[in-house]
N, C-alpha and C positions, 0 to 999 in steps of 0.2 A: 439085273447085272448093272452096277454103277457105271455112270458115263465117266470116260477117261478124258482128262484135260492135260494138255502139256503147257507147263509154266516155264517161259523163256525170259531170262534177264541176266545181264552180267553182274548184277549186284546180288550177292547170295542171300543177303538178308530179305531182299524184296521176294526172291523166289520162296524162301521159307514162309514169309508172311502170307503170300498167295497160296501156297501148299497147305499150310495149317488150316487155313479158314475154308478153303475148298473141301478139304478132307472132313472137317467137322460138319460140312454141309452134306456130307454123304457122297462126294465125288472121289475117283481114283486119280491121282495126280502123279505125272512124271515130269521130269525136270531137265532143262538144258540151259547152258550159260553163255552160249553165243548163236549167231544166225546159222552157221555152218552145222552146228550140233543140232540146232532146231529142226533143220530139213532131215538130217539123218534120223532123228527120232520120230518125225512124222512118218517116214518110210518104215521104220521098224515097229513102232508101237501103235500105229493107226489111231491116233486119239480122236475124239469126238469133237474136240474145240481145242484152239490154241489161244493162251493169253501171251502176248507178244510185246516185248520192249522194242523201242526203236533204235536207241543208240547202244551198239554192241560192237565187239571186235569181229573181224573176218568179213561179216555181212550184216548189214544194218536190218531193222525190222522191215522197212519198206521193201528192201530187196527180197526178204524171206516172202512178204506177202505177194510180191510179184510172181515169185517161183510158184508159190501155192496156187495162185489164180491161173497161171499158164497151163499147169498139169491137170488134165481132164479127172484124174483120180482124187485131186485135192480141191478142184476149183469151188466146190460147194462147202467145203470145210470152214465152219464158223470161226472167225478170228476177232479177238478183242485186243485193240491196241492199248497198252497201258504204259504210258511214257511221260517223261517230264517235258517233252516237246509240245508246249502249249500254244505256240504262235498260231495265228489263224491260218497261215499258209501250210503248217504242218497238219493241223487238223483237217483242212480241206483236202490235202493230198491223200490222207488216210481214208476219207470218205470216197474220194475219186477212185481209189484203188479197190474199192469194194470191202473195206473192213466192215464188220457187223457192228461194232461199237468202239469209241474212241474215248478212253478214259485218261485223265491227266494225274500225275502225281503232284503233290501227295494225294492219296486216294483213301476212301473209307471202304474197308474190306466188304462191309454189308453191302455197299452200293454195287461192288464187283459181283457178289453172289446174286444179287437182284438181277443184274444184266444177264449173267449166265443162266439163271432159271428161266427168264423171258425169252432168250433165244432158243433155248431147248424146247419151251412149251410152243413157240411159234413153229419150230421145225416139225414137232409132232402133229401139230394142228394142220399143217400144211400137207404132210404125209397122209393124214386121215381124210383129207379132202375138204376139211372143215376151214375154208379160207377166213381169215380175220379181215375185216374192212377197217383199215387204219385211217381212212379219209373221213 
């Protein structure tokens, strides 16, 4: 069964770009266009990962990430921040809030797919008990 990824961005062309590339790589993709909808889709769809923009209406990506990390059922859900917010303070904030990856726009879709695969692979190896020594 293909892993399900939620792609969240208020820019529809970015969501489409992410969706098309992830689907070509064999993933199932569901979409949302703002932070509030993102949390609703996480609850309804139970994705295996979220690709999340920061600057969105109703609730920004940092707020969404904070809500995901507070909730015991989504605390471990992998989140890739995909955003134009490239200032050091923004990147640091993303890492501080325990995102799994912080990619800045413009981005290379192949780089996104590479990170998605690496996160899922690390997750599988941890579940198997085969820990990776990254040091």
